[in-house]
C-alpha positions in Angstrom: -0.6 43.1 29.0 -2.6 41.3 31.6 -2.7 37.4 32.1 -5.9 36.8 30.1 -4.7 39.0 27.1 -1.4 37.2 27.1 -3.1 33.8 27.2 -5.3 34.8 24.2 -2.3 35.9 22.3 -0.4 32.7 23.0 -3.5 30.7 21.9 -3.7 32.7 18.7 0.0 32.4 18.1 -0.1 28.7 18.4 -3.1 28.4 16.1 -1.2 30.4 13.5 1.8 28.3 13.7 -0.3 25.2 13.4 -2.0 26.5 10.3 1.4 27.3 8.8 2.7 23.9 9.4 -0.4 22.3 7.9 -0.2 24.5 4.9 3.4 23.6 4.4 2.7 20.1 4.8 -0.1 20.2 2.2 2.2 22.0 -0.3 4.8 19.2 0.1 2.2 16.4 -0.2 1.9 16.8 -3.9 5.6 16.3 -4.5 5.8 13.3 -2.2 2.8 11.6 -3.9 4.4 12.2 -7.3 7.7 10.7 -6.2 6.0 7.7 -4.8 3.5 7.2 -7.5 6.2 6.1 -10.1 7.3 3.3 -7.8 5.2 0.1 -8.7 6.6 -2.4 -6.3 4.7 -2.0 -2.9 7.7 -2.9 -0.6 10.0 -0.6 -2.4 7.6 2.3 -2.2 7.3 1.7 1.6 11.0 1.7 2.0 11.3 5.0 0.0 8.5 6.5 2.1 10.4 5.5 5.2 13.5 7.2 3.8 11.5 10.3 3.2 10.2 10.4 6.8 13.8 9.9 8.2 15.0 12.9 6.2 12.4 15.2 7.8 12.2 16.4 11.4 10.0 14.5 13.6 7.4 17.4 13.5 7.5 17.6 9.7 7.1 13.8 9.4 4.1 13.9 11.8 2.5 16.7 9.8 3.2 14.6 6.6 1.2 11.5 8.0 -1.6 13.7 9.2 -2.0 15.3 5.8 -1.5 12.0 4.0 -4.2 10.4 6.1 -6.4 13.4 5.6 -6.2 13.0 1.8 -6.9 9.3 1.9 -9.9 9.9 4.1 -11.1 12.6 1.8 -11.2 10.2 -1.1 -8.3 11.6 -3.0 -7.8 8.9 -5.8 -4.0 9.2 -6.0 -3.5 9.4 -2.4 -5.6 6.2 -1.9 -3.6 4.4 -4.8 -0.2 5.5 -3.6 -0.7 5.1 0.0 -1.7 1.4 -0.1 0.4 -0.3 2.6 2.0 2.9 3.8 -0.5 3.8 6.6 -1.1 0.3 8.0 -0.3 -1.3 11.3 3.2 -2.4 11.8 4.4 -1.6 8.2 5.8 1.8 9.1 7.6 0.2 12.0 9.3 -2.1 9.6 11.2 0.7 7.8 11.8 3.3 10.5 14.2 2.9 13.5 12.4 2.5 16.8 13.7 5.8 18.1 12.7 7.6 15.1 9.2 6.1 15.2 8.9 7.0 18.9 9.8 10.5 18.1 7.3 10.9 15.3 4.6 9.3 17.6 5.4 11.9 20.3 5.1 14.8 17.7 1.6 13.4 16.8 0.6 13.2 20.3 1.6 16.8 20.8 -0.7 17.8 18.0 -3.6 16.4 19.9 -6.9 15.6 18.3 -7.3 12.7 15.9 -3.6 13.0 15.2 -2.7 11.7 18.6 -3.9 8.2 17.8 -2.6 7.9 14.2 0.8 6.2 14.8 -0.7 3.9 17.5 -2.0 1.9 14.7 1.4 0.8 13.6 2.8 -0.4 16.8 2.8 -2.8 19.7 2.9 -6.5 20.4 0.0 -8.5 19.4 -1.0 -6.1 16.5 -2.2 -7.6 13.3 0.2 -8.9 10.5 1.8 -6.2 8.4 0.9 -8.2 5.2 -2.8 -8.2 5.1 -6.1 -7.4 6.8 -7.3 -10.1 9.2 -10.6 -11.6 7.9 -13.6 -12.0 10.0 -15.4 -15.1 8.9 -17.8 -15.2 11.8 -20.9 -14.2 9.7 -22.5 -16.5 7.2 -20.9 -16.4 3.8 -24.1 -15.3 2.2 -24.1 -12.2 4.3 -20.5 -11.6 3.6 -21.1 -11.7 0.0 -23.9 -9.3 0.3 -21.6 -7.0 2.2 -19.0 -7.3 -0.4 -21.3 -5.5 -2.9 -21.3 -2.4 -0.8 -19.1 0.7 -1.2 -17.7 1.4 2.3 -13.8 1.4 1.9 -13.0 -0.3 5.1 -15.6 -3.0 4.6 -14.3 -3.7 1.1 -10.7 -3.9 2.2 -11.6 -6.4 5.1 -13.8 -8.7 2.8 -11.1 -8.6 0.1 -9.0 -10.8 2.4 -12.0 -13.1 3.3 -11.0 -16.8 3.4 -13.9 -17.7 1.1 -13.0 -17.0 -2.6 -16.6 -16.4 -3.5 -16.5 -13.3 -1.3 -13.3 -12.2 -2.7 -14.8 -12.6 -6.3 -17.6 -10.4 -5.4 -15.5 -7.7 -4.0 -13.3 -7.9 -7.2 -16.5 -7.0 -9.1 -17.2 -4.1 -6.8 -16.9 -0.9 -8.9 -15.6 0.9 -5.9 -12.7 -1.4 -5.5 -9.4 0.5 -6.3 -6.2 -0.8 -7.9 -4.4 0.0 -4.7 -6.6 -2.4 -2.7 -6.1 -5.1 -5.2 -2.4 -4.6 -5.1 -2.5 -5.0 -1.5 -3.9 -8.4 -1.8 -1.8 -9.4 -4.7 1.4 -8.7 -2.8 0.4 -10.2 0.5 2.5 -13.2 1.2 -0.2 -14.9 3.4 -2.9 -14.4 0.9 -5.2 -17.4 0.0 -3.8 -18.8 -3.2 -7.4 -19.2 -4.3 -7.9 -15.4 -3.9 -4.6 -14.8 -5.9 -6.1 -17.0 -8.6 -9.3 -15.1 -8.5 -7.4 -11.9 -9.4 -5.5 -13.5 -12.1 -8.7 -14.8 -13.6 -10.5 -11.4 -13.5 -10.1 -9.8 -16.8 -10.4 -6.2 -15.4 -7.6 -6.6 -12.8 -5.1 -8.9 -14.5 -5.1 -6.4 -17.4 -3.2 -4.0 -15.3 0.5 -4.3 -15.3 1.2 -3.5 -11.6 -1.2 -6.3 -10.7 0.6 -8.7 -13.0 4.0 -7.8 -11.4 2.7 -8.0 -7.9 1.2 -11.5 -8.4 4.4 -12.7 -10.2 6.5 -11.4 -7.3 4.3 -13.0 -4.6 5.7 -16.4 -3.3 2.1 -17.3 -2.5 0.8 -17.1 -6.0 0.4 -20.6 -7.5 3.3 -21.5 -9.9 1.1 -22.1 -12.9 -0.2 -18.5 -12.5 3.3 -17.1 -12.2 4.4 -19.1 -15.4 1.5 -17.5 -17.3 2.2 -14.0 -16.2 6.0 -13.9 -16.6 5.9 -13.6 -20.5 3.9 -10.4 -20.0 6.6 -8.6 -17.9 9.0 -6.0 -19.0 12.7 -7.1 -19.3 13.6 -4.8 -16.3 11.1 -6.7 -14.0 12.3 -10.1 -15.2 15.9 -9.1 -14.4 14.8 -8.3 -10.9 13.1 -11.6 -10.5 16.2 -13.5 -11.9 18.4 -11.7 -9.3 16.2 -11.5 -6.2 13.4 -13.9 -6.4 13.6 -16.8 -3.7 12.0 -19.4 -6.0 14.5 -21.2 -8.2 11.8 -22.2 -10.7 10.7 -18.5 -11.2 14.4 -17.4 -11.5 14.8 -20.1 -14.3 11.7 -19.2 -16.2 12.4 -15.5 -16.1 16.0 -16.1 -17.2 14.9 -18.4 -20.0 12.4 -15.5 -21.2 15.2 -13.0 -21.1 17.6 -15.1 -23.0 14.9 -15.8 -25.7 14.2 -12.0 -26.0 17.9 -11.2 -26.4 18.4 -13.9 -29.2 18.1 -12.8 -32.9 14.6 -13.0 -34.1 12.5 -11.6 -36.9 9.4 -10.8 -34.8 8.8 -7.5 -33.0 7.8 -8.7 -29.6 8.0 -6.0 -27.0 7.8 -8.1 -23.7 5.0 -5.7 -22.5 1.8 -6.8 -20.8 
């Protein structure tokens, strides 16, 4: 076999191996999404995702990220819902050891193409907060409101964190907005309290239990809103708040609700939202 033929053979072999790894990652993606989809709390979902990546080889973890991003970009509704907060700057770095993160990044670089820049979005000093998208209030508010009616995912996500609550209210009414994006704002600790209030006052979004739970668990949510949401939470979530929430008043209110539900009563309240 001459040099040219050998080179063609090696190229073909590498292409075949790459296709096999991609196929393997795609087959495993369905199970990964199913396991993450049952986890409501965004931070817990992120930690579980990090554990899954640690359990895999660096190469397999890199392919998982590539296929996950491809599913999100391709408009897969479950991937977009489940992956809220999983593929954002700095968040993955918060749940993976630095060496592990570097190894996965090296594997992504080895894949080349668009994959090479995927993990660079997560790291580095001076990158954006891991809690929310940085608003860009440079344009006139009227223009930002008009943009909020459009359906571009990146635009919607950015404007959802706009400092002007009128822009946020417009985004909340956008039919293209997903629950995953609303959950991202609902759980953001540096979110504008007026924006959180806008979510709570939106009949469409506050009717969704994950949104209620995210708002109640967020220290940035105004106390009066939390007090109104707590009676609609399940006992299991109230117990978590009693044990782990940093706000004494929330712990007290949740404990009082639990005590009232466990007392003998003639009603049939379920404690569900």
